[in-house]
C-alpha positions as CSV (number, residue, x, y, z in Angstrom):
1,M,139.3,23.3,108.3
2,R,140.2,24.9,111.5
3,K,143.9,24.8,110.7
4,N,143.3,26.6,107.4
5,L,141.2,29.3,109.1
6,Y,144.0,29.8,111.7
7,L,146.6,30.0,109.0
8,I,144.5,32.7,107.1
9,I,144.0,34.7,110.2
10,I,147.8,34.6,111.0
11,L,148.7,35.6,107.5
12,C,146.3,38.5,107.4
13,S,147.6,39.8,110.8
14,L,151.2,39.7,109.5
15,T,150.4,41.5,106.2
16,S,151.5,45.1,106.0
17,C,149.7,47.9,104.1
18,Y,153.0,49.5,103.4
19,T,155.0,48.5,100.3
20,Y,158.2,49.7,98.6
21,Q,157.4,51.4,95.3
22,V,159.8,52.9,92.8
23,K,158.8,56.5,91.9
24,K,157.9,56.9,88.3
25,P,159.3,60.0,86.5
26,A,156.8,62.5,85.3
27,D,155.6,62.1,81.7
28,P,156.4,65.1,79.5
29,A,153.3,64.2,77.4
30,T,151.0,64.8,80.3
31,D,152.8,68.0,81.2
32,S,152.2,69.4,77.7
33,K,148.5,68.7,78.0
34,Q,148.3,70.6,81.2
35,D,150.1,73.7,79.9
36,P,147.6,76.0,78.1
37,K,150.3,78.2,76.6
38,K,151.6,75.2,74.6
39,N,148.0,74.5,73.3
40,N,147.6,78.1,72.2
41,T,150.9,78.0,70.2
42,A,149.8,74.8,68.6
43,L,146.5,76.5,67.5
44,A,148.5,79.5,66.2
45,N,150.8,77.2,64.2
46,A,147.8,75.5,62.5
47,A,146.6,79.0,61.4
48,S,149.7,79.8,59.5
49,P,150.8,76.9,57.3
50,Q,153.8,78.7,55.8
51,M,155.6,79.0,59.2
52,N,154.8,75.5,60.4
53,G,158.2,74.1,59.5
54,A,160.2,76.7,61.2
55,R,158.0,76.8,64.3
56,A,157.9,73.1,64.6
57,A,161.7,73.0,64.7
58,S,161.8,75.6,67.4
59,Q,159.1,73.8,69.4
60,N,161.1,70.6,69.3
61,L,164.1,72.5,70.7
62,N,161.9,74.0,73.4
63,A,160.5,70.5,74.3
64,V,164.0,69.2,74.7
65,Q,165.0,72.1,76.9
66,Q,161.8,71.9,79.0
67,A,162.2,68.2,79.8
68,P,162.5,67.7,83.6
69,A,166.0,67.3,84.8
70,P,166.7,63.9,86.3
71,I,166.6,63.9,90.0
72,S,169.9,63.2,91.6
73,I,170.5,60.3,94.0
74,Q,171.0,62.8,96.9
75,E,167.6,64.3,96.3
76,K,165.9,60.9,96.1
77,L,167.6,59.7,99.3
78,A,166.9,62.6,101.8
79,A,167.5,62.1,105.5
80,G,164.9,60.2,107.4
81,K,163.4,58.3,104.4
82,N,162.6,54.6,104.6
83,V,163.8,53.2,101.3
84,K,164.8,49.9,99.6
85,I,168.1,50.4,97.7
86,E,170.1,48.1,95.5
87,V,173.9,48.2,96.1
88,D,176.2,45.9,94.1
89,N,173.2,43.6,93.2
90,K,172.2,43.2,96.8
91,S,169.0,44.7,98.2
92,Y,168.8,46.6,101.5
93,K,165.8,48.0,103.4
94,V,167.3,51.0,105.2
95,I,166.5,54.4,106.8
96,V,168.7,57.2,105.5
97,D,170.7,59.1,108.1
98,R,172.8,61.6,106.2
99,W,175.1,62.3,103.3
100,E,178.8,62.7,104.0
101,G,180.2,64.1,100.8
102,D,179.6,61.4,98.2
103,S,178.8,58.6,100.8
104,L,175.4,57.7,102.1
105,V,175.2,56.8,105.8
106,V,172.2,54.5,106.6
107,H,171.1,52.0,109.1
108,P,168.9,48.9,108.5
109,V,165.2,49.2,109.3
110,R,165.2,46.9,112.3
111,N,168.7,47.7,113.6
112,A,169.3,51.3,114.5
113,K,172.7,50.6,116.1
114,K,174.3,49.2,112.9
115,N,175.5,51.9,110.5
116,M,176.4,51.2,106.8
117,K,178.1,53.5,104.3
118,F,177.7,53.3,100.5
119,H,179.2,55.5,97.8
120,K,176.7,57.1,95.5
121,N,178.2,55.3,92.5
122,Q,177.5,51.9,94.1
123,I,173.8,52.6,94.4
124,N,171.5,51.7,91.5
125,S,169.5,54.9,91.1
126,E,166.8,53.1,89.0
127,K,165.8,50.7,91.8
128,I,165.4,53.1,94.7
129,A,162.0,52.2,96.1
130,E,160.4,54.4,98.8
131,K,158.1,52.9,101.5
132,R,154.5,54.1,100.8
133,F,151.0,53.2,102.0
134,S,149.2,50.9,99.6
135,Q,145.4,51.6,99.5
136,P,144.5,48.4,97.5
137,I,146.2,46.1,100.1
138,A,144.5,48.0,102.9
139,D,141.1,47.5,101.2
140,I,141.7,43.8,100.7
141,L,142.6,43.4,104.4
142,T,139.5,45.3,105.5
143,V,137.2,43.2,103.3
144,T,138.9,40.0,104.6
145,A,138.5,41.2,108.2
146,Y,134.8,42.0,107.7
147,A,134.2,38.6,106.0
148,A,136.0,36.8,108.9
149,I,133.9,38.7,111.5
150,G,130.7,37.9,109.6
151,V,131.6,34.2,109.4
152,G,132.5,34.2,113.1
153,I,129.2,35.7,114.1
154,Y,127.3,33.3,111.8
155,L,129.1,30.3,113.4
156,L,128.4,31.6,116.9
157,V,124.7,32.2,116.2
158,R,124.3,28.8,114.5
C-alpha cells in the first residue's frame, strides 16, 4: 500500500501542466455567424426571390475570397517559441532561435548549446504543436493534491 502511495506522489510531482497542442485553423462558419453584415445580406436576399440565384453566386465567390489565408510556416515558428515539430518523420521539441532565409535555426529544449538547422520544406506544417498551459491537467493535479493532503491529515489524526 505504501509503495503505491509513494508511486502516485512521485508521478504527480513529475507531471507538467504544459502540453504541446496543434493550433486549429479558424472556422469560416463561425466567422460568418459573427459578422452582422453577412446576416443582413442574407435577410435582403430572402426578401427578393427573383435575385436569389445571382446573389447566391456572388456570395459564394465572396466566401471563397474571404476565407482566411493559410498561415505560413515562418509565421507559425516565430523566434522564441517553444514548439514540437516533425521533420522527416522524426519529432523534435525545440525552441526557435531565428530564420536564416529558408532555414530554421533551433536548439533542443534542454540543450541550449546544440544548434540544429532545418529547411522549411522538411518541416511538416500540419504537425507544428505549440507549448501551452493545460487547465484540465492543472485542475486534476490540484484535486489530487488536495485529496492526498486530506488523506494524510486523516491518517495523522487517526
